Backbone bond lengths (Angstrom), bond angles and torsions (degrees), N, CA, C in turn:
res aa  C-N    CA-C-N  psi(-1)  N-CA   C-N-CA  omega(-1)  CA-C   N-CA-C  phi
1 M - - - 1.451 - - 1.527 108.02 -
2 T 1.320 116.10 131.97 1.457 119.80 178.97 1.516 110.10 -85.70
3 K 1.322 115.70 164.82 1.461 120.12 178.02 1.518 110.96 -58.97
4 K 1.327 116.21 -32.28 1.464 120.15 -178.58 1.528 111.99 -62.52
5 H 1.321 117.01 -29.57 1.456 119.87 -175.27 1.522 113.83 -92.69
6 V 1.311 117.17 -0.88 1.459 121.04 -179.71 1.526 110.64 -60.95
7 A 1.329 117.21 -40.00 1.469 120.24 -179.05 1.516 111.47 -61.72
8 I 1.309 117.39 -35.55 1.460 120.85 -177.78 1.523 111.32 -82.23
9 E 1.317 117.35 -40.99 1.457 120.98 -172.16 1.525 115.07 -90.15
10 V 1.321 118.11 -40.40 1.461 120.99 -169.53 1.525 113.40 -107.73
11 M 1.318 118.01 -46.58 1.460 121.24 -171.75 1.529 113.97 -56.20
12 P 1.338 120.05 -47.45 1.470 118.19 179.94 1.524 113.03 -60.65
13 R 1.308 117.57 -39.39 1.469 120.23 179.67 1.522 110.49 -65.02
14 A 1.319 116.37 -42.49 1.466 120.11 179.16 1.531 110.49 -64.51
15 L 1.323 117.08 -39.82 1.464 119.86 179.33 1.528 111.65 -66.20
16 W 1.327 117.89 -35.78 1.469 119.26 178.23 1.521 110.74 -65.95
17 V 1.330 116.71 -35.27 1.466 119.59 176.11 1.525 109.62 -64.64
18 V 1.323 116.69 -43.85 1.466 120.95 178.54 1.527 110.43 -61.73
19 V 1.335 117.17 -44.29 1.466 120.68 178.66 1.524 110.15 -61.09
20 G 1.328 116.68 -45.17 1.461 120.36 -179.54 1.519 112.46 -59.72
21 F 1.326 116.17 -48.08 1.468 119.52 178.21 1.525 111.31 -63.51
22 T 1.325 116.67 -41.04 1.468 120.33 -179.97 1.518 110.66 -63.17
23 L 1.326 117.40 -44.61 1.462 120.33 178.61 1.527 110.58 -62.03
24 F 1.314 116.00 -46.28 1.461 119.96 -178.36 1.533 111.38 -61.41
25 F 1.335 116.19 -51.13 1.463 118.98 -176.47 1.526 112.60 -71.99
26 A 1.330 117.85 -31.96 1.468 119.78 176.33 1.525 109.78 -63.49
27 E 1.317 116.43 -40.29 1.470 120.26 177.49 1.519 110.93 -65.83
28 K 1.319 116.59 -43.59 1.468 120.37 -179.90 1.528 110.98 -63.13
29 W 1.329 116.48 -46.75 1.462 120.98 -177.19 1.520 112.16 -69.64
30 S 1.331 117.39 -26.06 1.467 120.08 -179.95 1.529 111.47 -77.98
31 G 1.331 116.31 -12.01 1.458 120.10 -179.29 1.518 113.38 84.93
32 H 1.330 117.01 0.61 1.465 121.70 178.85 1.521 108.43 -80.60
33 N 1.321 116.81 133.11 1.461 117.77 176.15 1.529 109.09 -91.95
34 F 1.290 115.85 163.84 1.457 121.05 -174.28 1.531 112.77 -86.64
35 A 1.301 117.64 31.39 1.461 121.31 179.96 1.523 110.60 -76.40
36 V 1.318 115.64 149.83 1.465 121.27 176.73 1.524 108.43 -69.28
37 T 1.323 115.22 139.05 1.453 120.77 -178.69 1.527 111.45 -61.60
38 S 1.310 116.07 149.14 1.466 120.06 176.52 1.534 110.82 -88.56
39 N 1.327 116.82 -7.64 1.456 121.57 178.06 1.534 108.77 -76.37
40 V 1.319 116.25 115.78 1.470 121.50 -175.55 1.526 111.18 -61.75
41 W 1.325 117.59 -41.11 1.468 120.85 -178.08 1.524 111.40 -65.83
42 L 1.333 116.77 -46.00 1.471 119.71 178.42 1.528 110.79 -65.97
43 G 1.323 116.44 -39.35 1.458 120.48 178.13 1.518 112.36 -63.01
44 T 1.321 115.89 -42.45 1.471 120.63 179.42 1.527 110.60 -67.69
45 L 1.339 116.60 -46.43 1.459 120.56 178.31 1.519 109.99 -60.81
46 G 1.325 116.56 -46.53 1.457 120.63 -179.96 1.510 112.98 -61.90
47 S 1.316 116.78 -43.97 1.472 120.73 179.44 1.521 111.00 -61.89
48 N 1.329 116.12 -44.58 1.464 119.92 -179.27 1.529 111.87 -64.64
49 L 1.332 116.98 -44.78 1.466 119.64 178.58 1.522 111.35 -64.40
50 L 1.321 116.84 -38.82 1.459 121.26 178.21 1.527 110.50 -62.08
51 V 1.309 117.29 -46.92 1.474 121.19 -179.84 1.528 110.88 -64.95
52 V 1.327 117.25 -44.82 1.472 120.61 179.24 1.530 109.78 -62.25
53 G 1.333 117.02 -44.58 1.459 120.72 179.03 1.520 112.45 -61.38
54 L 1.330 116.55 -44.00 1.468 120.18 179.53 1.531 111.59 -67.20
55 Y 1.334 117.11 -38.34 1.464 119.46 177.18 1.527 110.27 -65.73
56 F 1.325 116.32 -43.59 1.459 120.99 179.29 1.533 110.01 -62.04
57 L 1.326 117.27 -37.85 1.455 121.61 177.07 1.538 110.56 -64.87
58 Y 1.319 116.79 -43.88 1.466 122.00 175.98 1.529 110.28 -58.82
59 W 1.334 116.25 -45.78 1.472 121.85 179.73 1.529 109.81 -60.78
60 T 1.313 117.03 -42.66 1.460 121.56 179.47 1.529 110.78 -62.34
61 F 1.335 116.82 -46.60 1.464 120.30 179.95 1.517 112.09 -63.37
62 R 1.321 117.32 -35.24 1.469 119.88 178.28 1.522 111.10 -58.61
63 F 1.339 116.19 -36.31 1.461 119.25 -179.36 1.523 112.78 -82.86
64 L 1.314 117.71 -7.65 1.468 121.29 -179.58 1.517 113.41 -100.79
65 L 1.323 118.46 -13.01 1.468 120.17 -173.64 1.522 113.05 -54.95
66 K 1.311 117.46 -58.23 1.461 120.76 -178.18 1.538 111.30 -66.36
67 P 1.338 119.27 -48.76 1.465 119.58 -178.32 1.532 114.50 -63.22
68 M 1.343 117.78 -19.40 1.462 118.79 176.13 1.523 110.72 -62.22
69 F 1.324 116.70 -27.95 1.456 121.32 -179.48 1.522 111.94 -98.75
70 T 1.333 117.06 -35.74 1.461 120.48 -177.55 1.524 112.40 -88.39
71 K 1.348 116.81 -14.93 1.471 123.37 -179.41 1.529 112.18 60.41
72 E 1.337 116.04 35.01 1.463 121.13 175.66 1.521 109.34 -82.61
73 L 1.316 115.94 155.05 1.454 121.11 174.62 1.523 108.70 -79.10
74 V 1.316 117.39 126.18 1.463 122.48 -178.64 1.529 108.45 -96.13
75 T 1.332 115.95 123.79 1.470 120.69 179.61 1.527 111.90 -131.32
76 T 1.323 116.88 11.02 1.458 121.13 -178.30 1.522 110.14 -114.20
77 G 1.322 116.38 176.58 1.460 120.59 -179.82 1.511 110.47 63.33
78 P 1.325 118.34 -134.86 1.458 120.33 -179.39 1.532 112.16 -65.15
79 Y 1.338 116.51 -23.54 1.461 120.73 179.61 1.528 112.25 -74.59
80 A 1.296 117.74 -7.81 1.469 121.09 173.39 1.525 110.33 -80.20
81 F 1.336 117.64 -15.40 1.461 122.15 -177.68 1.533 112.90 -107.66
82 A 1.329 116.75 -29.61 1.467 121.37 -179.07 1.525 108.92 -150.03
83 R 1.331 116.14 142.11 1.466 119.38 179.43 1.525 111.82 -73.75
84 H 1.331 116.70 -21.15 1.470 120.91 -179.52 1.533 110.45 -129.40
85 P 1.338 117.37 60.56 1.467 118.99 -176.41 1.529 113.78 -66.15
86 M 1.333 117.32 -24.87 1.452 119.57 179.89 1.536 110.49 -65.64
87 Y 1.315 116.51 -41.09 1.460 120.43 178.23 1.526 110.57 -65.00
88 V 1.318 116.16 -41.18 1.474 120.76 178.83 1.528 109.46 -62.42
89 A 1.326 116.64 -45.22 1.468 121.03 -179.01 1.524 111.47 -62.49
90 I 1.316 116.69 -45.33 1.468 120.09 -179.24 1.519 110.52 -65.66
91 Y 1.332 116.92 -41.21 1.473 119.01 178.66 1.519 110.96 -65.64
92 L 1.335 117.86 -39.46 1.473 119.81 176.27 1.529 110.55 -59.19
93 A 1.323 116.02 -46.13 1.466 119.84 179.88 1.530 110.81 -63.61
94 L 1.329 117.47 -41.36 1.464 120.23 179.55 1.528 112.12 -68.51
95 I 1.319 117.10 -36.34 1.472 120.08 175.69 1.528 109.09 -64.32
96 G 1.331 116.29 -43.55 1.460 120.25 176.69 1.514 111.97 -59.37
97 L 1.319 116.21 -42.81 1.462 120.55 178.30 1.527 110.80 -64.05
98 G 1.327 116.54 -37.26 1.465 120.74 177.05 1.519 112.23 -61.85
99 F 1.336 115.97 -43.32 1.470 119.69 176.36 1.524 110.69 -65.92
100 L 1.314 115.46 -39.66 1.457 120.62 -177.44 1.530 112.26 -63.45
101 I 1.325 116.92 -37.86 1.464 118.93 178.62 1.530 111.71 -94.45
102 G 1.344 116.77 -4.75 1.459 120.90 175.67 1.517 113.94 62.19
103 S 1.331 116.56 50.33 1.457 120.15 -174.60 1.522 112.36 -117.48
104 V 1.322 116.33 123.51 1.460 121.66 174.90 1.531 110.10 -72.76
105 V 1.330 116.79 -39.36 1.467 121.59 -179.71 1.527 110.09 -58.75
106 W 1.307 116.22 -40.14 1.474 121.97 178.78 1.525 109.91 -54.41
107 F 1.333 116.67 -47.38 1.464 120.96 -178.64 1.520 111.93 -69.51
108 L 1.319 117.52 -35.13 1.466 120.37 177.35 1.530 110.82 -62.24
109 V 1.323 116.11 -41.43 1.473 120.06 177.79 1.526 110.07 -66.10
110 L 1.321 117.60 -44.14 1.469 119.93 179.03 1.522 111.49 -60.65
111 V 1.315 116.86 -42.90 1.472 120.66 178.78 1.525 110.38 -65.10
112 A 1.318 117.02 -40.36 1.465 120.66 179.91 1.528 111.75 -62.03
113 F 1.327 117.42 -30.59 1.463 120.44 -178.68 1.526 113.99 -86.16
114 I 1.309 119.08 -7.57 1.470 120.60 -179.67 1.528 111.92 -57.72
115 P 1.337 119.92 -48.63 1.473 118.25 178.60 1.531 112.87 -62.52
116 V 1.323 117.32 -33.56 1.462 120.92 178.80 1.522 109.63 -64.50
117 W 1.332 116.27 -45.59 1.466 119.86 179.79 1.513 111.55 -66.82
118 Y 1.323 116.59 -37.97 1.462 119.40 178.64 1.527 109.99 -61.63
119 L 1.330 116.69 -46.49 1.465 120.20 179.01 1.522 111.53 -63.88
120 D 1.329 117.33 -38.45 1.456 120.73 176.88 1.528 110.36 -62.79
121 C 1.317 116.96 -42.29 1.472 120.45 179.16 1.526 111.18 -65.00
122 R 1.324 117.17 -38.86 1.469 120.15 177.70 1.535 110.14 -63.75
123 L 1.320 116.66 -42.14 1.462 121.24 177.26 1.528 110.11 -63.11
124 E 1.314 115.85 -44.25 1.463 120.97 178.81 1.526 110.38 -61.16
125 E 1.321 116.84 -40.15 1.464 119.74 -179.48 1.526 111.72 -66.97
126 G 1.322 117.08 -32.65 1.461 119.76 173.70 1.520 110.88 -62.93
127 Q 1.330 115.61 -41.08 1.459 120.73 177.49 1.534 110.69 -65.21
128 M 1.325 115.45 -41.09 1.472 119.69 179.87 1.529 110.51 -64.35
129 T 1.320 116.34 -38.79 1.464 120.46 177.77 1.520 109.84 -64.58
130 D 1.332 117.71 -41.04 1.466 120.63 176.78 1.524 111.29 -62.10
131 L 1.322 117.51 -38.21 1.465 121.21 -177.14 1.528 112.94 -76.21
132 W 1.338 117.29 -42.08 1.467 120.11 -172.57 1.528 114.37 -116.70
133 G 1.308 118.59 -2.17 1.464 121.79 173.39 1.514 115.15 55.20
134 T 1.329 115.93 -129.43 1.471 120.75 -175.07 1.518 112.56 -64.51
135 Q 1.319 117.86 -26.95 1.466 120.31 177.99 1.536 109.41 -61.59
136 Y 1.334 116.43 -43.65 1.469 119.79 179.12 1.530 110.96 -71.78
137 L 1.323 117.44 -39.20 1.469 120.15 179.71 1.524 111.53 -62.55
138 T 1.326 116.73 -37.98 1.465 120.83 176.55 1.528 109.97 -65.19
139 Y 1.313 116.26 -45.08 1.471 121.64 177.10 1.530 110.37 -60.17
140 K 1.317 116.32 -42.46 1.465 122.25 -178.32 1.529 111.52 -62.20
141 K 1.317 116.76 -35.37 1.473 120.74 178.26 1.527 111.80 -70.04
142 K 1.317 117.01 -30.58 1.462 121.73 -175.92 1.531 113.54 -86.01
143 V 1.340 117.17 -30.09 1.465 121.29 -170.05 1.530 109.94 -121.73
144 G 1.332 115.90 134.33 1.457 120.98 179.10 1.516 112.68 -69.60
145 M 1.326 115.95 159.95 1.459 120.62 -177.22 1.534 112.00 -64.20
146 F 1.328 116.50 -50.88 1.470 120.84 -178.45 1.527 112.86 -120.40
147 F 1.313 116.60 -20.79 1.465 122.30 -177.55 1.507 108.88 -137.24
148 P 1.337 117.84 155.42 1.467 119.21 175.32 1.541 110.31 -57.45
149 H 1.316 116.43 150.93 1.463 120.61 -178.73 1.523 113.70 -57.38
150 S 1.317 118.53 -21.28 1.463 120.68 -178.11 1.521 112.27 -70.37
151 F 1.353 118.40 -12.73 1.467 120.92 178.17 1.478 110.30 -80.08
């Protein structure tokens, strides 16, 4: 693996580990336990967002299986709607989990990591442009970073 590909292959995985540890320890240090909320509305909203996020993540991985080995640019499936659907799916699931456990600290940590993820995605997109050139730039013009352009 070259240094150029570190942003695509290693950095996102390392950041998810950091986010996971930060969420876990922030919850522990805040004194909040990981119990499911007794609020029916928050529990229902959280459960639904968690399921949608996990399904969206599954859908994203289905479209990445073959290209992980062939190193093709993926522009179909969830990638037709967002250039970084995996990040969107994971954040949806984490937001759902936050509602499910009823934690304000959880959301503060997620919000704090938004600029980090944005910068990581920008770095990743530079790498993608280096790898696929005009093909990626054309795709980038058509598809929004996290949401379809119509948002």
